[in-house]
Backbone as CSV, one residue per row, in Angstrom:
resi,resn,N_x,N_y,N_z,CA_x,CA_y,CA_z,C_x,C_y,C_z
1,MET,-83.681,-228.313,270.514,-82.711,-228.932,270.234,-82.301,-229.470,268.941
2,MET,-81.742,-228.777,267.794,-82.127,-230.095,267.038,-80.784,-231.265,266.767
3,ALA,-81.091,-231.744,265.884,-80.699,-233.364,267.034,-80.835,-234.390,264.844
4,LEU,-79.571,-234.532,265.373,-79.450,-235.583,264.503,-80.029,-236.854,264.481
5,ARG,-80.527,-237.025,263.101,-81.730,-238.200,262.686,-81.337,-239.497,262.273
6,VAL,-81.383,-239.610,261.088,-80.037,-240.263,260.116,-78.872,-239.838,259.445
7,GLY,-77.835,-241.136,259.391,-76.587,-240.755,259.061,-75.841,-240.591,260.099
8,LYS,-74.476,-240.409,259.522,-73.620,-240.624,260.264,-73.318,-239.900,261.227
9,ASP,-73.015,-239.968,262.609,-72.644,-238.571,263.464,-71.632,-238.035,264.066
10,PRO,-71.659,-236.936,263.598,-70.514,-235.790,262.696,-69.428,-235.804,263.248
11,PHE,-69.109,-236.741,265.299,-68.422,-236.575,266.006,-67.837,-237.913,265.302
12,ASP,-68.183,-239.328,264.877,-67.510,-240.433,264.451,-67.717,-240.000,262.988
13,TYR,-67.676,-239.038,261.820,-67.317,-239.217,260.932,-65.557,-238.653,261.272
14,ILE,-65.528,-237.243,262.183,-64.423,-236.746,262.324,-63.427,-237.524,262.742
15,ASN,-63.617,-237.762,263.688,-63.117,-238.872,264.508,-61.931,-240.275,263.435
16,GLU,-63.428,-240.945,262.321,-63.000,-241.496,261.270,-62.030,-241.057,259.900
17,VAL,-61.737,-239.895,260.106,-61.204,-239.155,258.850,-59.903,-239.576,258.402
18,LYS,-59.581,-240.317,257.343,-57.896,-241.061,256.771,-57.173,-240.174,256.825
19,ILE,-57.277,-239.086,256.445,-56.519,-238.071,255.964,-56.149,-237.017,257.424
20,GLU,-54.947,-237.146,258.122,-54.598,-236.634,259.632,-54.319,-235.580,259.101
21,ARG,-53.725,-234.957,258.235,-53.653,-233.300,258.469,-55.548,-233.011,258.066
22,SER,-56.828,-233.578,257.636,-57.692,-233.026,257.430,-58.212,-233.540,258.982
23,LYS,-58.204,-234.733,259.682,-58.890,-234.709,261.064,-58.453,-233.995,262.108
24,HIS,-56.844,-233.562,261.897,-56.148,-232.353,262.657,-56.751,-231.135,262.711
25,ALA,-56.931,-230.616,261.179,-57.859,-229.464,260.890,-59.196,-229.679,262.176
26,MET,-60.242,-230.918,261.585,-61.575,-230.984,262.115,-61.512,-230.403,262.961
27,LYS,-60.856,-231.356,264.524,-60.218,-231.267,265.594,-60.363,-229.935,266.147
28,ARG,-59.339,-229.138,264.996,-59.236,-227.464,265.599,-60.046,-227.081,265.777
29,ARG,-60.328,-227.421,264.223,-61.867,-226.000,264.238,-63.141,-226.137,265.118
30,LEU,-63.118,-227.443,265.822,-64.398,-228.396,266.334,-64.045,-227.011,267.787
31,GLN,-63.008,-227.548,268.340,-62.675,-227.355,269.534,-62.940,-225.095,269.366
32,GLU,-62.553,-224.613,267.919,-62.352,-223.191,268.361,-63.787,-222.409,267.963
33,TYR,-64.728,-223.084,266.899,-65.743,-222.615,266.846,-66.905,-222.716,267.983
34,THR,-67.024,-221.313,268.132,-68.337,-221.201,268.334,-69.876,-220.343,267.721
35,PRO,-70.377,-220.870,268.043,-72.154,-221.209,267.571,-72.648,-220.018,267.313
36,ASN,-73.245,-218.864,267.213,-73.909,-217.313,267.092,-75.075,-218.012,268.061
37,SER,-74.679,-217.506,268.922,-76.195,-217.777,269.722,-77.801,-217.721,269.134
38,ASN,-77.854,-216.314,268.622,-78.571,-215.710,267.921,-79.519,-216.462,266.506
39,SER,-78.393,-216.862,266.052,-78.763,-217.977,264.749,-78.939,-219.111,265.399
40,ILE,-78.520,-219.756,266.726,-79.232,-221.026,266.821,-80.582,-221.109,267.300
41,ASP,-80.907,-219.645,268.235,-82.572,-219.694,269.074,-82.960,-219.212,267.924
42,LYS,-83.197,-218.649,266.719,-83.584,-218.537,264.779,-84.240,-219.853,264.605
43,LEU,-82.728,-221.038,264.563,-82.829,-222.353,263.899,-83.860,-223.178,264.870
44,GLU,-83.628,-222.950,266.390,-84.881,-223.427,267.369,-85.731,-223.120,267.009
45,ASN,-86.382,-222.205,266.913,-87.892,-222.340,266.828,-88.259,-222.358,265.552
46,ILE,-88.211,-222.440,264.582,-88.505,-223.113,263.137,-89.847,-224.044,263.348
47,ASP,-90.733,-223.702,263.123,-91.532,-224.496,263.398,-91.883,-225.667,262.413
48,GLN,-91.314,-225.555,260.930,-91.125,-227.102,259.821,-89.776,-227.740,260.597
49,LYS,-90.991,-228.439,259.758,-89.448,-230.128,259.922,-88.880,-229.900,258.822
50,TYR,-87.703,-230.039,259.173,-86.218,-229.941,257.844,-85.298,-231.337,257.898
51,HIS,-85.305,-231.622,256.809,-84.011,-232.538,256.824,-82.476,-231.782,256.065
52,LEU,-81.487,-232.251,256.493,-80.380,-231.774,256.062,-79.558,-232.205,255.135
53,ILE,-79.205,-232.838,254.448,-78.321,-233.431,253.851,-77.120,-232.979,253.945
54,VAL,-76.754,-234.330,253.821,-74.440,-233.000,254.151,-73.403,-234.295,253.096
55,PHE,-73.049,-233.701,251.981,-72.391,-234.538,251.184,-71.396,-234.582,251.607
56,SER,-70.076,-235.133,252.545,-68.561,-234.568,252.575,-67.137,-234.660,252.006
57,ALA,-66.114,-234.547,252.071,-65.088,-235.694,251.575,-64.071,-234.978,252.330
58,GLU,-63.602,-236.048,252.749,-62.014,-235.149,253.714,-61.006,-234.490,253.217
59,TRP,-61.072,-234.543,251.956,-60.011,-233.484,251.037,-60.444,-232.295,251.080
60,CYS,-61.964,-231.858,250.994,-62.588,-231.062,251.062,-62.205,-229.836,251.386
61,GLY,-61.703,-229.043,251.336,-60.885,-227.320,252.124,-62.207,-226.696,252.973
62,ASP,-63.264,-227.115,252.394,-64.506,-226.089,252.578,-65.315,-226.921,254.204
63,CYS,-65.181,-228.409,253.372,-66.343,-229.963,254.606,-65.380,-229.653,255.751
64,VAL,-63.767,-229.796,255.285,-62.866,-229.546,256.740,-62.987,-228.433,257.782
65,ALA,-63.661,-227.242,256.814,-64.092,-226.000,257.849,-65.780,-226.088,258.234
66,TYR,-66.251,-226.661,257.660,-67.887,-226.517,257.633,-68.796,-227.837,258.832
67,VAL,-68.160,-228.992,258.131,-68.570,-229.924,259.462,-68.141,-229.654,260.679
68,PRO,-67.283,-229.550,260.566,-67.141,-229.107,262.316,-68.321,-228.552,263.633
69,ALA,-68.482,-227.314,262.437,-68.730,-225.982,262.788,-70.241,-226.717,262.545
70,LEU,-71.105,-227.586,261.649,-72.019,-228.184,262.008,-72.393,-228.896,263.140
71,ALA,-71.297,-229.950,263.155,-71.440,-230.678,264.611,-71.925,-229.865,265.597
72,LYS,-71.220,-228.961,265.559,-70.955,-228.084,267.090,-72.335,-227.290,267.457
73,THR,-73.174,-226.593,266.047,-74.572,-226.627,266.024,-75.604,-227.103,266.649
74,GLN,-75.199,-228.592,266.414,-76.391,-229.634,266.215,-76.196,-230.116,267.708
75,TYR,-75.164,-229.682,268.029,-74.454,-230.247,269.639,-74.300,-229.653,270.707
76,ARG,-75.303,-228.426,270.795,-75.609,-227.655,272.073,-75.526,-227.599,272.811
77,PRO,-75.268,-227.218,273.997,-74.584,-225.997,274.385,-73.187,-226.479,274.369
78,GLU,-72.653,-227.330,275.104,-71.216,-227.627,275.737,-70.872,-229.481,274.699
79,ILE,-69.586,-229.587,274.233,-69.260,-230.587,273.870,-68.480,-231.495,275.019
80,SER,-68.706,-232.528,275.027,-68.135,-233.318,276.064,-66.160,-233.370,275.380
81,SER,-65.321,-233.314,275.895,-63.997,-233.638,275.296,-63.254,-234.695,274.702
82,ASP,-63.543,-235.523,275.810,-63.899,-237.095,275.580,-64.143,-237.338,274.001
83,ARG,-65.431,-236.794,273.243,-66.322,-236.987,272.289,-65.005,-236.684,271.049
84,LEU,-64.868,-235.076,271.252,-63.699,-234.316,270.915,-62.271,-235.032,269.698
85,LEU,-61.914,-235.956,271.303,-60.569,-236.318,270.957,-60.209,-237.717,270.992
86,SER,-61.764,-238.788,270.720,-61.188,-239.501,270.665,-60.491,-240.559,269.389
């Protein structure tokens, strides 16, 4: 399983977003998004170690859309609802 090694946990980031509209959209995206299991399997079978650096801004529409997807992809298969809605 992929794991976040350094930096801010993406769920904490989403819960700490100060722009309410962005926070609401990110939480909705987190609940609605379903990672592609074939893609996940391919990522999990990579033998090399990679580091992913994510720069995000809560006012950025792309970040609002893709940070929740990244978070859910990293923490598969299930995410507890208390993590999502804190």
